[in-house]
C-alpha positions in Angstrom: 3.1 -26.7 31.6 4.2 -23.3 30.2 7.0 -22.7 27.6 7.8 -19.3 28.9 11.4 -18.2 29.7 11.4 -17.2 33.4 15.0 -16.6 34.2 15.3 -13.3 32.3 16.2 -9.8 33.7 13.6 -7.3 32.4 16.1 -4.5 32.4 18.0 -6.2 29.5 16.6 -6.0 25.9 13.9 -8.4 24.7 15.7 -8.8 21.4 19.3 -8.0 20.6 20.5 -8.6 17.0 24.3 -8.2 16.8 26.3 -8.1 13.5 23.9 -10.5 11.9 24.8 -11.8 8.4 22.5 -14.1 6.4 23.2 -15.7 3.0 21.2 -17.9 0.6 23.1 -20.6 -1.1 22.2 -21.6 -4.7 24.0 -24.0 -7.0 25.8 -21.2 -8.7 26.8 -18.9 -5.8 26.4 -17.7 -2.2 24.0 -14.7 -2.2 24.5 -12.4 0.8 21.1 -11.1 1.8 21.9 -9.3 5.1 25.3 -8.1 6.2 26.4 -6.8 9.6 22.9 -6.0 10.8 22.4 -4.9 14.4 19.2 -3.7 16.2 17.9 -3.7 19.8 14.3 -3.9 20.9 13.6 -3.2 24.6 10.7 -4.4 26.7 7.5 -2.8 25.6 9.2 -1.0 22.7 8.0 -1.1 19.0 10.7 -1.0 16.4 9.9 -0.2 12.8 12.0 -1.9 10.1 11.6 0.0 6.8 13.1 -0.1 3.3 12.4 -1.0 -0.2 11.6 -4.5 -1.5 14.6 -6.8 -1.4 16.5 -4.8 1.3 16.3 -7.7 3.7 13.5 -6.7 6.1 11.6 -10.0 5.9 14.8 -12.0 5.9 15.7 -10.5 9.3 12.3 -11.4 10.7 12.6 -15.0 9.4 16.0 -15.3 10.9 14.6 -14.3 14.3 11.9 -17.0 13.8 14.8 -19.3 12.6 12.7 -20.1 9.5 15.1 -19.3 6.6 14.3 -22.5 4.6 16.8 -25.0 3.3 18.9 -22.5 1.3 19.1 -19.8 4.0 21.9 -19.7 6.6 23.0 -17.4 9.3 26.7 -16.9 8.5 27.7 -14.5 11.3 26.5 -12.6 14.4 24.0 -13.5 17.2 20.3 -13.1 17.8 19.7 -12.8 21.6 16.1 -13.2 22.8 15.7 -12.6 26.5 19.5 -12.9 26.7 19.5 -16.4 25.1 21.1 -17.0 21.7 18.5 -18.2 19.2 21.2 -19.1 16.6 22.5 -21.9 18.8 19.2 -23.4 20.0 18.1 -26.9 19.1 14.8 -27.4 17.1 13.2 -28.7 20.3 14.1 -25.5 22.2 12.9 -23.3 19.3 9.6 -25.1 19.1 8.9 -24.1 22.7 9.7 -20.4 22.1 7.9 -20.0 18.7 4.2 -19.2 19.2 4.4 -18.9 23.0 7.2 -16.3 23.3 7.7 -15.0 19.8 4.8 -14.8 17.4 4.7 -13.6 13.8 1.9 -12.0 11.7 2.3 -12.4 8.0 1.2 -10.1 5.1 -1.4 -12.5 3.7 -3.9 -13.6 6.5 -5.3 -16.6 4.5 -1.8 -18.1 4.4 -1.9 -18.4 8.2 -5.4 -19.8 8.5 -6.6 -23.4 7.9 -9.6 -23.1 5.5 -11.1 -26.4 6.8 -11.1 -25.5 10.6 -13.4 -23.2 12.5 -11.8 -20.0 13.8 -12.4 -21.0 17.5 -10.6 -24.4 17.0 -7.6 -22.7 15.3 -7.3 -20.1 18.2 -7.8 -22.7 21.0 -5.0 -24.9 19.6 -2.3 -22.3 20.6 -2.7 -22.4 24.4 -3.6 -26.1 24.3 -0.3 -26.9 22.6 2.0 -24.4 24.3 0.5 -24.2 27.8 -1.3 -27.5 28.1 -4.6 -25.6 28.7 -7.9 -27.6 29.0 -10.1 -27.4 25.8 -13.0 -25.6 27.5 -10.6 -22.9 29.0 -8.9 -22.5 25.6 -12.2 -21.9 23.8 -13.2 -19.4 26.5 -9.8 -17.6 26.0 -10.4 -17.7 22.2 -13.7 -16.0 22.6 -12.2 -13.4 25.0 -9.4 -12.5 22.5 -11.8 -12.3 19.6 -13.6 -9.7 21.6 -10.3 -8.0 22.4 -9.5 -7.6 18.6 -12.9 -5.7 18.3 -14.7 -8.2 16.1 -18.5 -8.0 16.4 -20.5 -11.0 17.7 -17.5 -13.2 19.0 -19.8 -16.3 19.4 -20.6 -16.2 15.7 -17.0 -15.5 14.7 -15.4 -18.4 16.6 -17.9 -20.8 14.9 -17.2 -19.5 11.4 -14.8 -20.7 8.8 -12.1 -18.3 7.4 -13.8 -17.9 4.0 -16.9 -16.4 5.8 -14.9 -13.4 7.1 -13.7 -10.3 5.2 -10.0 -9.6 4.7 -9.9 -7.2 7.6 -11.6 -9.7 9.9 -9.2 -12.4 8.8 -6.3 -10.2 9.7 -7.7 -9.5 13.1 -8.1 -13.3 13.7 -4.4 -13.8 12.8 -3.5 -11.0 15.3 -5.7 -12.8 17.9 -4.0 -16.1 17.2 -0.5 -14.5 17.7 -1.7 -13.0 21.0 -3.3 -16.2 22.4 -0.1 -17.0 24.4 0.7 -13.4 25.2 4.1 -13.5 23.5 6.9 -11.2 24.7 7.8 -10.3 21.0 5.4 -9.8 18.1 6.8 -9.6 14.6 4.5 -8.0 12.0 5.5 -8.4 8.4 3.5 -5.8 6.3 0.3 -6.7 8.2 -1.9 -4.2 6.4 -0.6 -4.1 2.8 -3.6 -6.0 1.4 -6.2 -4.0 3.4 -8.2 -0.8 2.7 -6.9 2.4 4.3 -10.0 2.5 6.7 -9.5 -1.1 7.8 -5.8 -0.4 8.1 -6.5 2.4 10.5 -8.5 0.1 12.7 -5.8 -2.6 12.6 -3.1 -0.1 13.5 -5.0 1.3 16.5 -5.7 -2.3 17.6 -2.0 -3.3 17.4 -1.0 -0.3 19.4 -3.7 -0.8 22.1 -3.0 -4.5 22.4 0.8 -3.9 22.6 0.1 -1.6 25.6 -2.4 -4.0 27.2 -0.2 -7.1 27.0 3.2 -5.3 27.3 4.3 -6.9 24.0 7.4 -5.7 22.2 7.1 -5.3 18.5 9.2 -5.6 15.3 7.0 -3.9 12.7 8.1 -4.4 9.1 6.7 -2.0 6.5 7.6 0.1 3.5 5.0 2.7 4.6 6.8 5.4 6.7 3.5 7.0 7.8 2.4 3.7 9.3 5.7 3.3 11.1 5.3 6.8 12.6 1.8 5.8 13.9 2.9 2.5 15.5 6.5 2.6 16.4 8.8 4.3 19.0 12.0 3.6 17.1 12.9 3.0 13.4 15.7 1.1 11.5 16.1 2.1 7.9 17.5 -0.7 5.7 19.1 -0.5 2.3 20.5 -3.5 0.3 21.0 -5.8 3.3 22.3 -3.3 5.7 20.9 -1.0 8.4 21.8 2.5 7.2 20.1 4.6 9.9 18.5 3.9 13.2 17.1 5.9 16.1 14.0 7.4 17.7 11.2 7.8 15.1 10.8 11.6 15.5 14.5 12.1 15.5 15.1 10.2 12.3 12.1 11.8 10.6 13.1 15.4 11.6 16.9 15.1 11.8 17.8 12.3 9.3 21.5 11.7 8.9 21.7 9.3 6.0 21.3 10.3 2.3 19.1 7.3 1.6 16.6 8.3 4.4 16.6 11.8 2.9 16.0 10.5 -0.6 13.1 8.3 0.7 11.3 11.2 2.2 11.8 13.3 -1.0 10.1 10.6 -3.0 6.9 10.3 -0.9 4.0 12.7 -1.4 3.7 14.6 1.9 1.3 17.5 2.3 2.7 20.4 0.3 4.1 18.3 -2.6 2.7 19.5 -5.9 3.1 17.8 -9.3 3.9 21.1 -11.0 5.5 23.5 -8.4 7.1 20.9 -6.0 7.3 17.6 -7.9 8.6 14.5 -6.1 12.3 13.6 -6.6 12.8 9.9 -7.4 16.0 8.2 -6.5 18.2 7.8 -9.6 19.4 4.4 -10.8 18.3 1.0 -9.6 18.5 -1.0 -6.4 21.6 -3.3 -6.6 21.1 -7.1 -6.9 22.6 -8.9 -3.9 25.5 -10.4 -5.9 26.2 -7.1 -7.7 26.6 -4.7 -4.7 29.1 -1.9 -5.3 32.3 -1.6 -3.3 32.2 0.6 -0.1 28.8 2.2 0.5 26.0 0.2 -1.0 24.0 3.5 -1.7 27.0 5.2 -3.3 26.0 4.9 -7.0 22.6 6.5 -6.3 23.8 9.1 -3.7 23.9 12.9 -4.4 26.9 13.2 -2.0 29.0 10.4 -3.4 32.8 11.0 -3.3 34.9 8.7 -5.5 37.9 7.2 -3.7 36.4 7.8 -0.3 32.8 6.4 -0.3 33.8 3.3 -2.4 37.2 2.6 -0.7 36.1 0.3 2.1 33.0 -1.1 3.9 31.3 1.7 5.9 30.6 1.1 9.6 27.7 2.4 11.7 28.6 5.8 13.3 26.9 7.2 16.4 25.2 10.6 16.1 26.1 12.5 19.3 23.3 13.9 21.4 20.7 11.5 19.8 18.6 8.8 21.3 20.7 5.8 20.2 20.8 7.5 16.8 23.3 5.9 14.3 24.1 6.3 10.6 26.1 4.3 8.1 27.6 7.3 6.2 31.1 8.7 6.1 30.1 12.2 5.2 27.1 12.8 7.5 28.9 15.6 9.4 29.8 17.5 6.2 26.3 17.5 4.6 24.0 20.5 5.0 20.8 18.6 5.9 18.7 21.8 5.8 19.6 22.7 2.2 16.7 22.4 -0.3 17.1 19.8 -3.1 18.9 21.0 -6.2 17.2 18.5 -8.5 13.6 19.8 -8.2 12.4 21.4 -11.5 9.0 23.1 -11.6 6.8 21.8 -14.5 4.3 23.5 -16.7 0.7 22.9 -15.6 -1.2 20.9 -18.3 -3.9 23.1 -19.8 -7.4 21.4 -19.3 -9.2 21.0 -22.6 -12.6 20.0 -23.9 -14.7 17.2 -22.5 -13.5 13.8 -23.9 -15.5 11.5 -21.6 -19.0 12.0 -20.2 -21.0 9.5 -18.2 -24.7 10.0 -17.5 -26.6 7.9 -14.9 -24.5 4.9 -15.5 -25.7 1.7 -13.8 -24.0 -1.7 -13.7 -25.9 -4.6 -12.1 -24.9 -8.2 -11.9 -27.3 -11.1 -11.5 -26.0 -13.7 -9.0 -27.4 -17.1 -8.0 -27.9 -17.7 -4.3 -27.7 -21.5 -4.5 -24.8 -23.9 -5.3 -24.1 -24.8 -9.0 -26.2 -21.9 -10.3 -29.5 -22.9 -8.6 -31.6 -21.0 -6.1 -33.0 -17.5 -6.2 -31.4 -14.8 -8.4 -30.0 -11.8 -6.5 -28.9 -8.5 -8.0 -25.5 -6.9 -7.1 -25.6 -3.2 -7.7 -22.0 -2.5 -8.5 -22.4 1.0 -9.9 -25.4 3.2 -9.2 -26.2 6.4 -11.2 -22.6 7.4 -12.0 -22.4 10.8 -13.6 -19.3 12.8 -14.3 -17.1 14.4 -17.1 -13.4 14.1 -17.8 -11.5 16.7 -19.8 -8.5 16.5 -22.1 -5.2 16.8 -20.1 -7.0 16.3 -16.8 -6.2 13.8 -14.0 -9.4 12.6 -12.4 -8.9 10.4 -9.4 -11.5 7.8 -8.4 -11.1 6.7 -4.7 -12.9 4.4 -2.3 -12.6 1.1 -0.5 -12.5 -2.4 -2.1 -16.0 -3.3 -3.3 -17.1 0.4 -3.9 -17.3 -0.2 -7.7 -14.1 1.6 -8.9 -12.8 -1.4 -11.0 -16.3 -2.3 -12.3 -16.7 1.2 -13.7 -13.2 0.8 -15.3 -14.2 -2.5 -16.9 -17.4 -0.9 -18.4 -15.4 2.0 -19.8 -12.9 -0.4 -21.4 -15.7 -2.5 -22.9 -14.8 -5.6 -20.8 -18.3 -5.3 -19.4 -21.4 -3.6 -20.8 -23.5 -1.2 -18.7 -27.0 -2.0 -17.5 -28.3 1.5 -18.4 -27.1 5.1 -18.8 -24.6 6.4 -21.4 -20.9 6.7 -21.9 -20.0 9.4 -24.4 -16.4 8.9 -25.6 -15.3 11.5 -28.1 -18.9 12.0 -29.1 -19.5 8.2 -29.5 -21.9 6.3 -27.2 -20.0 3.2 -26.2 -21.9 2.0 -23.1 -23.4 -1.0 -24.7 -20.6 -1.8 -27.1 -18.4 -4.7 -25.8 -14.7 -4.4 -26.7 -14.8 -7.1 -29.4 -17.3 -4.9 -31.3 -15.5 -1.6 -30.8 -13.4 -0.3 -33.8 -9.6 -0.3 -33.5 -9.5 3.5 -33.3 -11.8 3.5 -30.2 -9.8 0.6 -28.5 -6.5 2.3 -29.1 -7.7 5.7 -27.7 -8.8 4.2 -24.4 -6.1 2.0 -22.7 -5.5 0.7 -19.2 -2.4 0.4 -17.0 -3.0 -2.4 -14.4 -2.1 -2.7 -10.8 0.2 -5.6 -10.9 2.9 -5.3 -13.7 3.9 -9.0 -13.1 0.6 -10.3 -14.3 0.2 -8.2 -17.5 3.4 -9.2 -19.4 3.9 -12.4 -21.3 6.8 -14.2 -19.6 7.9 -16.0 -22.8 8.1 -12.9 -25.0 10.7 -10.2 -24.9 9.8 -6.5 -24.1 10.3 -5.2 -27.7 8.0 -7.9 -29.1 5.3 -7.2 -26.6 5.2 -3.6 -27.6 5.3 -4.4 -31.3 2.4 -6.8 -30.8 0.3 -3.9 -29.5 1.3 -1.8 -32.5 0.3 -4.6 -34.8 -3.1 -4.9 -33.1 -3.6 -1.1 -33.4 -2.6 -1.3 -37.1 0.3 1.2 -36.6 2.7 1.7 -39.5 3.1 0.1 -42.9 6.1 -2.1 -42.2 7.9 -4.1 -39.5 10.7 -1.5 -39.6 8.2 1.4 -38.8 6.8 -0.6 -35.9 10.3 -1.4 -34.6 11.3 2.3 -34.7 8.0 3.3 -32.9 8.7 0.6 -30.3 12.2 2.2 -29.6 10.5 5.6 -29.4 8.0 4.3 -26.8 10.9 2.9 -24.7 12.4 6.4 -24.8 9.0 7.8 -23.8 9.0 5.7 -20.6 12.7 6.4 -20.0 13.9 2.8 -20.5 17.2 2.1 -22.3 16.6 0.8 -25.9 18.7 -2.3 -25.0 15.7 -3.4 -22.9 13.8 -4.4 -26.1 15.8 -7.7 -26.0 15.2 -8.4 -22.3 12.6 -10.9 -21.0 10.2 -9.7 -18.3 11.9 -11.8 -15.6 15.1 -9.7 -16.1 13.2 -6.5 -15.2 12.4 -4.9 -11.8 8.8 -4.2 -10.8 9.1 -0.5 -11.7 10.7 -1.4 -15.1 7.8 -3.8 -15.8 5.3 -1.1 -15.0 7.0 1.2 -17.5 6.7 -1.5 -20.2 3.0 -1.7 -19.3 2.7 2.1 -19.8 4.6 2.0 -23.1 2.2 -0.6 -24.3 -0.8 1.4 -23.2 0.5 4.4 -25.2 1.4 2.3 -28.3 -1.9 3.2 -30.1 -1.7 6.9 -29.2 -4.1 6.6 -26.2 -6.0 9.7 -25.3 -7.8 8.3 -22.3 -5.8 6.1 -19.9 -7.4 4.2 -17.0 -4.7 3.6 -14.4 -6.0 1.1 -11.9 -3.8 1.3 -8.8 -0.7 1.6 -11.1 1.8 2.2 -8.3 0.5 0.4 -5.3 2.7 -2.7 -6.0 5.8 -0.6 -6.3 8.3 0.8 -3.8 8.0 4.5 -2.8 11.1 5.6 -4.8 9.9 3.7 -7.8 6.3 5.1 -7.3 7.7 8.7 -7.5 9.5 7.8 -10.8 6.4 6.1 -12.4 4.0 8.9 -11.3 6.4 11.5 -12.6 6.6 9.6 -15.9 2.8 9.5 -16.2 2.6 13.2 -15.7 5.3 13.9 -18.3 3.5 11.8 -20.8 0.3 13.6 -20.0 1.9 17.0 -20.6 3.3 15.8 -23.9 0.2 14.0 -25.2 -2.6 15.9 -23.5 -3.8 12.5 -22.1 -6.8 12.3 -19.9 -5.8 10.1 -16.9 -8.4 8.3 -14.8 -6.5 7.4 -11.7 -8.1 4.7 -9.6 -6.5 4.5 -6.1 -7.1 4.1 -2.4 -3.9 5.9 -1.6 -5.1 9.4 -0.9 -1.5 10.8 -0.5 -0.8 10.0 -4.2 -4.3 11.2 -5.2 -3.7 14.6 -3.5 -0.4 15.0 -5.3 -1.5 13.9 -8.8 -5.1 14.7 -9.4 -6.9 17.8 -10.6 -10.4 16.5 -9.6 -11.5 13.7 -7.2 -14.5 11.4 -7.3 -15.2 9.6 -4.0 -17.2 6.3 -4.3 -19.0 4.2 -1.7 -21.0 1.1 -2.4 -21.5 1.9 -6.1 -22.5 5.6 -5.5 -20.5 8.8 -6.1 -20.8 10.5 -2.6 -18.5 13.5 -3.2 -16.9 15.1 -6.2 -14.9 18.3 -6.7 -11.4 19.7 -7.3 -8.6 18.2 -5.2 -8.5 21.3 -3.0 -12.2 21.2 -2.4 -12.3 17.4 -1.5 -9.3 17.7 0.8 -10.8 20.6 2.8 -14.0 20.8 4.8 -17.0 20.5 4.3 -16.6 16.8 3.7 -19.0 13.9 3.0 -18.7 11.9 6.3 -17.1 9.0 4.3 -14.5 11.3 2.8 -13.7 12.6 6.3 -13.1 9.1 7.5 -11.0 8.2 4.5 -8.8 11.3 5.0 -8.4 10.6 8.7 -7.2 7.1 8.0 -4.3 8.1 5.7 -0.9 7.6 7.5 1.3 10.6 6.9 5.1 10.5 7.5 5.4 14.0 8.8 5.8 15.0 12.4 4.3 18.4 11.7 0.9 17.0 10.7 -1.9 16.2 13.1 -4.9 14.2 12.1 -8.3 13.6 13.6 -8.7 9.9 14.3 -12.0 8.7 12.9 -11.9 4.9 12.8 -15.0 3.4 11.0 -16.8 0.7 12.8 -17.9 -2.4 10.8 -17.1 -3.4 7.3 -18.4 -2.0 4.0 -21.9 -3.5 3.5 -22.4 -6.1 0.8 -23.6 -4.8 -2.6 -25.9 -7.9 -2.6 -27.7 -6.5 0.4 -27.2 -2.7 0.6 -28.6 -0.8 3.5 -31.8 1.2 3.0 -31.6 5.0 2.6 -28.1 6.4 2.5 -25.5 3.7 1.7 -23.1 5.0 4.3 -25.6 5.3 7.2 -24.5 2.0 8.9 -21.0 3.5 9.6 -21.7 7.2 9.8 -20.7 9.1 12.9 -22.8 12.2 11.9 -26.1 10.2 11.5 -27.5 11.4 14.9 -27.3 15.0 13.6 -30.0 14.3 10.9 -33.6 14.4 12.3 -36.5 11.9 11.9 -34.4 8.9 10.8 -34.1 10.4 7.3 -30.7 8.6 6.7 -32.4 5.2 7.3 -35.2 5.9 4.8 -34.2 8.1 1.9 -31.3 8.2 -0.5 -29.7 11.7 0.0 -29.7 14.1 -3.1 -26.4 15.1 -4.7 -26.1 18.8 -3.8 -23.7 21.6 -4.7 -21.9 23.2 -1.7 -20.2 25.8 -3.8 -17.9 26.1 -6.8 -19.0 22.8 -8.3 -18.1 20.9 -5.1 -20.9 18.2 -4.7 -21.8 16.1 -1.7 -24.5 13.4 -1.5 -25.6 13.8 2.1 -28.6 14.7 4.3 -26.5 16.9 6.7 -27.7 20.5 6.8 -25.6 23.3 5.4 -25.0 24.7 8.9 -23.5 21.4 10.1 -21.4 21.0 7.0 -20.1 24.5 7.5 -18.9 23.7 11.0 -16.8 20.7 10.0 -13.1 20.9 11.1 -10.1 20.1 8.8 -9.1 16.4 9.3 -5.4 17.1 8.4 -3.7 20.1 10.0 -0.1 21.1 9.2 1.7 22.9 12.1 4.0 25.8 11.3 7.6 24.7 11.4 
């Protein structure tokens, strides 16, 4: 027996959300999360839902699944799926539709997988429950769909447990599980956030191909506008619980008609943005809390075009943009705004002069010894986390270190910070060799001069200590000042430095937004007058508008203090915008290094080429070569012989005599200090095409 709805007219939309309002009820008050939200997804269409954290994207998805928890309630509107109203369905009716007709893919794949069941059994459950399929047929279908999601060796995969797969493989299994019953609607909630950009490219291609193969309609939730452009036909931009603009993707990107959409695009680093001549423009102010929304237009207090007495007089309704493809905007003034005018707020900044060498690494190696047996028994194996790292960093310079998870970026940062000691090689920091000095044996001066800003601001602050005390604590450790008053005054100066109001000194971390917490982390890092700051993915947990503000802040502090910034990231758009020089790492090796312009233009190391092609860019004038890497990054426990990248390289056949399989390539200069570790001949390198091309407007 199948649970499919059969009496549906395919000419009507698959999903029609009409004036949906959702609230969460706490003991204190009703908190409206989504208000008057409407959107339509037609058969075979992919709709992108974008906006900052807290805007209500995931709440809309959970409402479609009717999974709002005990406190969530739909307070108005309808959700029509194949012309049937989901809001009035019984639990029994919903049970038939969920999984068979509507499937959802969540951000964290392990949350959807049972760690104690084999992959095949978890996949086969879906058609057995929803369609009453025989066990043997269900297992055969599971194997077929594992092959469809391009996983190698399907027989091995279906007999594996979730922990035996990488993050990218787990996410493919979750996609396979969602597709087992060939649903009419697939909801994807940030499905690639936790994945590397190269894995993300593969997943995005897969989702698009499978959508076409099965005719599945999609609701794709993301804060990454480039990804939405790659995957979706239409887009709905949300702000503070409301849809503020909707339409065809190309139309909204090129002819936006809402100030928030415009502000979003101005705060993301598209090709052409430059930290000195064309800095990003962050959105002023903060996102309103659900129970503190302003009267009238929710975006009013942060809008460049706000008009008192008009924009805040009454609720603003969606207005149709004539001549568009179902293009609508929630703005009263959209007809009066000159959308082609350049932004007035952009101010060119002075380029930071690059000074003397402050950090020099020579042939740095970091190996770990790992037991192969349980409880520490068995043979010892060696993990080569960093292999022969050599580079210099100068005063006032931003050096970006890029690569996939497991390439050794964070290991190198730990060694530099003294949290780990190197196996061999030297680290010269201000003429002092610190490679074998753990942090507890480093003097206070050395510790204060090298500081770190971490990826997740939520994990690095003490929840039971106010902001001011946390910064003063760092000043005490660094032996700053002779009195409590001096330290208190310096703490207030540090809050000024990171552009936080001084009143925040008395706030607890839970009262701060993600971007504000990250600013406190930066203030603490600079408490000891840091000269070298290691920023480990410092903006990846933040919204794009907050990212722009935090990166701008780091640059301002760098200009003022002549700080050397080591910026660890997998986001090549931010790297292109921020960095002066780039170091590309793969499996513990530096495979390419040079100035930002050199690394982003051919010739490339084959790995850099694949990285650049995988970066989603939210610009309709940009075309990219599509180079999707096959296979996962090899294990550092068992690296391939010869070139570390040879198992995934598309250029390998151009090198004669199996050289890539046998010999580690030398690092060679291809001009102007641009170095590439590759066996490809100079002639082949010279013939490489640019991966990213910007068309003339």
